[in-house]
C-alpha positions in Angstrom: 181.6 237.6 124.3 182.6 235.5 127.3 186.4 236.0 126.7 185.7 239.9 126.8 183.4 239.6 129.9 186.0 237.5 132.1 189.0 239.6 130.8 187.6 243.1 130.8 184.3 243.5 132.5 184.8 241.1 135.4 188.5 240.1 135.3 189.4 237.4 137.6 192.7 235.8 138.8 193.1 232.4 137.4 191.7 230.5 134.5 188.7 231.6 132.4 187.4 228.3 131.1 184.5 228.1 133.5 181.6 230.5 133.1 179.8 231.7 136.3 176.3 232.7 136.7 177.2 236.3 137.0 179.2 236.0 133.6 176.1 234.5 132.0 173.9 237.3 133.4 176.2 240.0 132.2 176.4 238.4 128.6 172.6 238.2 128.7 172.2 241.8 129.6 174.7 242.7 126.7 173.1 240.6 124.1 169.6 241.7 125.1 170.4 245.4 125.1 169.6 245.7 128.9 171.5 248.5 130.8 174.5 247.5 132.7 175.5 249.3 135.8 179.2 249.0 135.2 180.5 251.2 138.0 178.6 248.9 140.5 180.1 245.7 139.0 183.7 247.4 139.1 183.2 248.3 142.7 181.9 244.9 143.7 184.7 243.0 141.8 187.4 245.4 143.4 186.0 244.6 146.9 185.8 240.9 146.2 189.4 241.0 145.1 190.6 242.7 148.3 189.5 239.6 150.3 191.7 237.3 148.3 195.1 236.4 149.6 196.6 236.0 146.3 195.9 238.0 143.1 196.0 241.6 142.1 193.6 244.6 142.2 191.7 244.6 138.8 191.1 247.4 136.6 194.5 249.0 137.0 194.5 250.8 133.6 190.9 252.3 134.2 192.0 253.5 137.7 195.1 255.1 136.3 192.9 256.9 133.8 190.5 258.1 136.4 193.3 259.4 138.8 195.0 261.0 135.8 191.9 262.8 134.7 191.8 264.3 138.2 195.4 265.5 138.1 197.1 262.9 140.1 200.5 262.5 138.7 202.4 259.2 138.5 206.0 260.4 138.1 207.8 256.9 138.4 205.5 255.0 136.0 206.8 253.8 132.7 204.5 253.7 129.8 204.0 250.3 128.1 202.6 249.0 124.8 199.3 247.0 124.7 199.9 243.3 124.9 199.0 241.5 121.7 196.6 239.3 123.7 194.4 242.4 124.6 193.7 243.0 120.8 190.5 241.5 119.1 190.7 240.9 115.4 190.0 238.2 112.9 193.2 236.4 113.8 192.4 236.3 117.5 188.8 235.2 116.9 190.1 232.2 114.7 192.5 231.2 117.5 189.5 231.2 119.8 187.8 228.6 117.8 185.5 231.0 115.7 184.7 231.1 111.9 183.5 233.9 110.0 180.0 233.5 108.4 178.0 236.0 106.4 174.3 235.9 106.1 172.4 238.4 103.9 169.8 239.2 106.6 172.2 239.3 109.5 175.6 240.3 108.1 178.9 239.0 109.2 178.8 236.8 112.3 181.6 234.8 114.2 180.4 231.4 115.0 181.8 228.5 116.8 183.6 226.0 114.4 181.5 222.7 114.2 183.3 219.6 115.4 186.1 221.2 117.5 189.6 220.6 116.8 190.7 217.5 114.5 192.5 214.6 116.1 195.7 213.4 114.6 195.6 209.9 113.0 192.6 208.2 111.5 189.3 207.5 112.9 189.2 204.7 115.4 192.9 204.4 115.7 194.2 203.2 119.1 191.1 201.8 120.3 190.8 198.5 121.7 188.5 195.9 120.2 186.1 194.4 122.9 
């Protein structure tokens, strides 16, 4: 959910490792079923992006769809395929460190893998004795 929030709802320039209070608030609204004023968030994020020295204006595909809907033609634009990094499926969830779990009362869920990544070598190797 955090990955979708920082790449699609509130895209930012740079890394997505850290979670902001705004990211947490948006995820809480989604999980709890609260209404989300997406046009307001988009406008705030676009205005914030214009004050940055580096970076790009977010929501390029959304803006293009809206302008195309109102008959504005982009004659010199070349169509491109969706990047594989923008597709969410079982493989991408596994790469994000999730595992598929089925519970009879809840159905299929994707939960964080316990214990994180395994280290190479045995336990305690390379540690100094003191």
